[in-house]
C-alpha positions as CSV (number, residue, x, y, z in Angstrom):
1,M,-112.6,-152.5,56.8
2,N,-111.8,-150.5,59.2
3,W,-110.2,-147.2,60.3
4,E,-106.9,-146.9,62.9
5,L,-108.1,-144.2,64.9
6,A,-105.3,-142.3,67.5
7,F,-107.9,-142.0,69.9
8,P,-112.4,-142.5,71.2
9,M,-114.7,-140.3,69.4
10,R,-118.6,-140.4,68.5
11,T,-118.9,-142.2,65.6
12,L,-121.4,-139.8,62.9
13,L,-120.5,-141.3,59.7
14,H,-118.8,-145.0,59.0
15,G,-117.8,-145.9,54.9
16,R,-115.0,-148.0,53.4
17,E,-113.5,-144.3,51.5
18,F,-115.5,-142.3,54.1
19,F,-115.1,-141.8,58.0
20,V,-116.7,-138.7,60.0
21,G,-116.5,-138.6,63.8
22,E,-117.0,-136.0,66.5
23,W,-113.9,-135.9,69.4
24,H,-114.0,-134.3,72.6
25,C,-111.1,-133.2,74.7
26,A,-111.8,-132.4,78.4
27,G,-108.9,-130.8,79.2
28,G,-108.2,-129.9,83.0
29,S,-105.7,-132.9,82.8
30,P,-101.9,-132.3,82.5
31,R,-100.2,-132.6,78.9
32,P,-96.8,-132.4,77.8
33,P,-96.4,-128.6,76.2
34,C,-96.5,-130.4,72.7
35,W,-97.3,-133.5,71.4
36,R,-96.7,-135.3,67.9
37,E,-99.7,-136.4,65.8
38,R,-99.1,-139.2,62.5
39,A,-102.0,-138.8,59.7
40,L,-102.5,-141.8,58.4
41,Y,-105.3,-140.7,56.2
42,Y,-106.1,-137.3,54.4
43,E,-108.4,-135.8,57.3
44,V,-110.3,-132.5,57.7
45,D,-110.5,-131.3,61.3
46,L,-113.0,-128.5,62.5
47,L,-113.1,-127.0,65.6
48,Q,-116.4,-126.9,67.4
49,T,-115.0,-125.0,70.3
50,G,-111.8,-124.3,71.3
51,T,-108.1,-124.2,69.8
52,H,-104.6,-125.2,69.4
53,V,-101.4,-124.4,67.6
54,R,-100.9,-126.7,65.0
55,D,-96.4,-127.3,64.1
56,L,-96.0,-128.9,60.4
57,G,-92.5,-128.6,59.0
58,H,-91.9,-124.6,58.8
59,Q,-95.5,-123.7,59.1
60,R,-97.2,-122.9,62.2
61,N,-100.9,-122.3,62.7
62,V,-103.8,-121.9,64.7
63,V,-106.9,-123.5,64.8
64,D,-110.0,-122.5,66.2
65,P,-113.2,-122.5,65.1
66,T,-113.0,-119.9,62.5
67,T,-110.3,-122.3,60.3
68,A,-109.6,-126.9,59.3
69,A,-106.5,-128.1,59.8
70,L,-106.1,-130.3,56.9
71,H,-103.7,-133.0,56.5
72,A,-103.0,-136.1,54.0
73,P,-101.6,-139.7,54.2
74,S,-97.6,-139.4,56.9
75,D,-97.9,-135.9,58.0
76,E,-96.1,-135.6,61.2
77,Y,-97.2,-132.2,63.4
78,W,-96.5,-131.3,66.6
79,M,-100.1,-130.2,68.6
80,A,-99.8,-127.3,71.4
81,A,-102.9,-126.4,73.4
82,P,-102.2,-123.1,75.2
83,T,-104.2,-123.8,78.5
84,E,-106.2,-126.8,79.5
85,R,-109.3,-126.0,78.2
86,P,-112.3,-128.0,76.6
87,Q,-112.0,-128.4,72.9
88,R,-114.6,-130.2,70.7
89,G,-114.6,-130.9,66.9
90,T,-115.4,-133.1,64.0
91,L,-112.6,-135.6,61.6
92,L,-113.2,-135.7,58.2
93,L,-111.3,-138.5,56.7
94,L,-110.9,-140.1,53.1
95,R,-109.0,-142.6,51.3
96,G,-109.1,-144.7,48.4
97,A,-110.8,-143.5,45.5
98,L,-112.5,-141.0,47.1
99,A,-110.0,-139.2,48.5
100,E,-108.1,-139.5,45.3
101,E,-111.2,-137.9,44.0
102,L,-111.7,-135.0,46.2
103,I,-108.4,-134.2,47.3
104,P,-106.0,-134.8,44.2
105,R,-103.6,-132.5,46.9
106,L,-103.6,-130.0,49.9
107,P,-102.7,-126.5,49.0
108,T,-103.1,-125.7,52.2
109,R,-102.7,-126.6,55.8
110,S,-104.9,-124.4,57.5
111,C,-107.0,-122.3,55.8
112,S,-110.2,-119.5,57.0
113,I,-113.8,-121.1,56.2
114,S,-116.5,-119.8,54.7
115,P,-119.8,-119.4,56.5
116,Q,-121.1,-121.8,54.0
117,A,-118.5,-124.3,55.2
118,A,-119.3,-123.5,58.9
119,R,-123.0,-123.8,58.3
120,L,-122.7,-127.1,56.5
121,H,-120.9,-128.2,59.6
122,A,-123.5,-127.9,61.8
123,Q,-125.8,-129.3,59.3
124,L,-123.6,-132.5,59.5
125,L,-123.8,-132.4,63.2
126,H,-127.4,-132.5,63.6
127,S,-128.5,-134.4,60.5
128,E,-130.8,-137.4,61.4
129,D,-130.5,-139.0,58.5
130,P,-128.1,-141.4,57.4
131,L,-127.9,-140.3,53.6
132,A,-128.5,-136.7,54.4
133,R,-125.5,-136.5,56.8
134,E,-123.4,-137.9,54.4
135,E,-124.1,-136.2,51.1
136,T,-123.6,-132.7,53.8
137,A,-120.1,-134.6,54.6
138,L,-119.2,-134.9,51.2
139,S,-120.1,-131.0,50.8
140,L,-118.2,-130.1,53.6
141,V,-115.8,-131.3,52.1
142,R,-115.7,-130.0,49.0
143,C,-116.5,-126.5,49.9
144,V,-113.9,-126.8,52.6
145,L,-111.3,-127.6,49.8
146,S,-112.6,-124.5,47.5
147,D,-112.1,-122.5,50.5
148,A,-108.5,-123.5,51.1
149,G,-107.7,-123.2,47.4
150,A,-108.7,-119.5,47.9
151,Q,-107.2,-118.8,50.4
152,P,-104.3,-115.7,49.9
153,E,-100.8,-116.0,50.5
154,R,-99.8,-115.7,54.4
155,A,-97.9,-112.5,54.9
156,R,-93.8,-113.4,54.8
157,S,-92.5,-109.8,56.2
158,V,-93.4,-110.4,59.8
159,S,-90.9,-111.0,62.6
160,R,-91.9,-114.2,64.8
161,A,-92.9,-111.9,67.9
162,W,-95.2,-110.7,65.5
163,R,-96.5,-114.2,64.5
164,R,-96.3,-115.1,67.9
165,L,-98.5,-112.3,69.9
166,S,-101.6,-112.4,67.2
167,E,-101.3,-116.4,67.9
168,E,-101.8,-114.9,71.2
169,L,-104.6,-112.7,70.2
170,Q,-106.7,-115.4,68.6
171,H,-106.5,-117.8,71.7
172,V,-107.7,-115.0,73.8
173,M,-111.1,-114.3,71.0
174,A,-111.7,-118.5,71.1
175,T,-111.4,-119.5,74.4
176,R,-113.2,-115.5,76.4
177,F,-115.2,-114.9,73.3
178,K,-118.5,-115.0,75.7
179,E,-117.3,-112.2,77.5
180,R,-117.6,-107.5,77.0
181,L,-113.6,-108.6,74.9
182,S,-112.7,-104.6,74.6
183,L,-109.1,-103.9,73.2
184,E,-107.5,-102.8,75.6
185,V,-108.4,-106.0,77.4
186,M,-107.0,-108.5,74.5
187,A,-103.7,-106.7,74.6
188,F,-103.9,-106.3,78.6
189,A,-104.4,-110.2,78.3
190,C,-100.9,-110.5,75.6
191,R,-99.1,-108.0,77.9
192,T,-99.0,-105.2,74.9
193,S,-100.3,-102.0,74.1
194,P,-103.9,-102.0,72.2
195,F,-102.3,-100.2,69.3
196,H,-99.7,-102.9,69.0
197,A,-102.5,-106.0,69.5
198,S,-104.8,-104.1,66.5
199,R,-102.2,-103.5,64.4
200,V,-100.0,-106.5,64.3
201,F,-103.3,-108.5,63.7
202,R,-103.9,-106.8,61.0
203,A,-100.8,-107.3,59.4
204,V,-101.1,-111.3,60.0
205,T,-103.9,-112.3,59.8
206,G,-105.1,-110.3,57.2
207,E,-108.2,-108.7,59.5
208,T,-109.3,-107.0,61.7
209,L,-109.8,-108.2,66.2
210,H,-113.2,-107.2,65.5
211,R,-114.0,-109.2,62.5
212,H,-112.2,-111.9,63.9
213,L,-114.0,-112.0,67.3
214,T,-117.2,-111.9,65.8
215,R,-116.6,-114.7,63.2
216,V,-115.5,-117.0,66.6
217,R,-118.9,-116.0,68.2
218,L,-121.0,-116.3,65.7
219,R,-119.9,-120.1,64.5
220,A,-120.8,-120.9,68.3
221,A,-123.9,-119.2,68.3
222,L,-124.2,-121.5,64.2
223,F,-123.6,-124.8,67.0
224,E,-126.2,-123.8,69.4
225,L,-129.7,-122.6,67.5
226,P,-131.1,-125.8,67.3
227,G,-132.2,-125.8,70.8
228,A,-132.4,-122.1,70.8
229,A,-136.2,-122.5,70.2
230,G,-137.6,-119.3,72.4
231,R,-134.1,-117.8,73.9
232,L,-132.8,-116.7,71.3
233,T,-131.8,-113.4,72.7
234,E,-130.9,-115.3,75.5
235,L,-128.0,-117.4,73.7
236,A,-127.1,-113.4,71.9
237,L,-126.1,-112.3,75.5
238,A,-124.0,-115.4,76.2
239,M,-122.2,-115.3,73.3
240,G,-120.8,-111.9,73.8
241,F,-123.1,-110.0,71.6
242,S,-124.5,-106.5,73.5
243,S,-128.2,-107.7,72.3
244,H,-130.5,-109.2,69.9
245,S,-130.5,-106.8,67.5
246,H,-126.9,-107.2,66.9
247,F,-127.2,-110.5,67.0
248,T,-129.8,-110.5,64.6
249,Q,-127.8,-108.4,62.2
250,A,-124.5,-109.8,62.3
251,F,-125.8,-112.9,61.7
252,R,-127.5,-112.4,58.7
253,E,-124.1,-110.1,57.1
254,E,-122.5,-112.8,58.2
255,F,-124.8,-116.2,57.0
256,G,-126.8,-114.7,54.6
257,C,-130.6,-115.0,56.8
258,A,-131.9,-114.0,60.4
259,P,-130.5,-116.9,63.3
260,S,-134.5,-117.9,63.5
261,S,-135.0,-119.3,60.8
262,L,-132.9,-121.6,61.5
263,V,-133.8,-122.8,65.2
264,G,-134.3,-125.9,65.3
265,G,-134.3,-126.6,61.7
266,P,-131.1,-129.6,61.4
267,A,-132.5,-131.1,64.7
268,R,-136.0,-131.7,63.1
269,G,-134.2,-132.8,59.5
270,R,-134.8,-129.3,58.1
271,K,-132.5,-128.1,56.0
272,I,-130.1,-125.4,56.6
273,P,-131.6,-122.5,54.1
274,S,-129.2,-121.7,51.1
275,L,-126.5,-118.8,51.4
276,E,-128.7,-115.0,49.8
277,K,-127.1,-113.9,46.7
278,D,-125.5,-110.7,46.0
């Protein structure tokens, strides 16, 4: 049974009730300020690079590599890309009995994804065995839905101006994370003061700018590790970290293992080590 796809994708998995594809938006060409999309299936959309904004009803969410966008069939939403920079992502589509089993309801339209989900995403992209890829994709869906179910309630008392500023800051971090971003640089890019930027972002998202920027950098590095043999220091500096040791410490705190343990792993068919238990 065929799947109706809104745009071309590189097929990673094609089944009767489960489809996984990798999409790429090259950017650089003029687009409308925003455009309408309609979900035909249950969707789990995960970004690898880039950022955009989705509006569904009264909900407005920034989607970047630290988040997942979730949609049910017939959802109509508006998308807007703050710049024409390239974007790349992974789209998981479900229907039929599988969707009914895994997705009895969508608890939220966007959620922050856990380190475990991020690692499953990377493993999915580099799995060469079809069966391993299918099992990893199912595990990824379950993990993202678990993350969504545990999502804390968003702050309701903040103003629209604060939400927009938070979105702008999130966009700066998603598209300029390879730079040495200081609080002053990010605040200047958003036409505000460093103190106000720091206060607003934490009030809206529940995390600090430093924490969010680190998560963006670590997830970008995660996708690059399979081809990083012999150049971990180069990768660390390219991702915006001050040193190899800084990168290794942050990576271990986030994912429970050293980055060197994942170099070349998924590309050679090795399983990504499980998270360390506390």
